[in-house]
C-alpha positions in Angstrom: -4.8 -5.0 -31.5 -3.2 -7.7 -29.5 -1.3 -10.6 -31.0 -0.9 -13.6 -29.0 1.6 -16.4 -29.8 0.6 -19.9 -29.0 3.3 -22.6 -29.4 2.0 -25.7 -31.2 1.5 -28.6 -28.9 4.0 -30.8 -30.8 6.7 -28.1 -30.5 5.9 -27.7 -26.8 6.1 -31.4 -26.3 9.6 -31.6 -28.0 10.9 -28.8 -25.8 9.5 -30.5 -22.6 11.1 -33.8 -23.4 14.4 -32.1 -24.0 14.2 -30.6 -20.5 13.7 -34.0 -18.8 16.3 -36.1 -17.1 16.1 -38.9 -19.7 18.6 -40.7 -21.9 18.4 -40.0 -25.6 16.7 -43.3 -26.2 14.2 -42.7 -23.4 13.4 -39.3 -24.9 12.7 -40.9 -28.2 10.5 -43.6 -26.5 8.8 -40.9 -24.5 7.9 -38.8 -27.6 6.5 -41.9 -29.3 4.4 -42.7 -26.2 3.1 -39.2 -26.2 2.2 -39.6 -29.8 0.0 -42.6 -28.8 2.2 -45.2 -30.5 1.9 -48.7 -29.2 4.9 -50.3 -27.5 5.0 -52.9 -30.3 5.2 -50.1 -32.9 8.0 -48.4 -30.9 9.9 -51.6 -30.8 9.6 -52.1 -34.6 10.6 -48.5 -35.4 13.6 -48.5 -33.1 14.5 -52.0 -34.0 14.6 -53.2 -30.4 12.9 -55.9 -28.5 9.5 -55.3 -26.9 11.0 -56.2 -23.5 13.5 -53.4 -24.0 10.7 -50.9 -24.8 8.9 -52.0 -21.7 12.0 -51.5 -19.6 12.5 -48.0 -21.1 8.8 -47.2 -20.3 9.2 -48.4 -16.7 12.3 -46.2 -16.3 10.6 -43.2 -17.9 7.6 -43.5 -15.6 9.8 -43.9 -12.5 12.0 -40.9 -13.4 8.9 -38.7 -14.0 6.8 -40.0 -11.2 3.9 -41.2 -13.4 2.0 -44.5 -13.5 0.3 -44.5 -16.9 0.4 -42.9 -20.4 -2.3 -40.3 -19.6 -0.3 -39.0 -16.7 2.8 -38.9 -18.9 1.0 -36.7 -21.5 -0.3 -34.4 -18.8 3.2 -34.1 -17.2 4.8 -33.4 -20.6 2.3 -30.6 -21.5 2.3 -29.0 -18.1 3.7 -25.6 -17.4 7.5 -25.4 -17.5 9.3 -25.8 -14.2 7.0 -28.3 -12.5 8.7 -31.3 -13.9 12.0 -32.3 -12.2 
């Protein structure tokens, strides 16, 4: 009998975000984006302006070399080591 451990996607996502060159607030925004929350919802939950959220998103995308949310999700769930 073979037992195979599969890490839940949510836990894998948290680990990946922790490995990225992001500030703590950018990590939080990144996690919320990956969970498909709107920028308006992120602004409300973090008690910051929508313009601030948009600035964080721009910086996250720039640091990770992505251009849209779908690319971000793919990058976050990719195999360890290919995200610098």
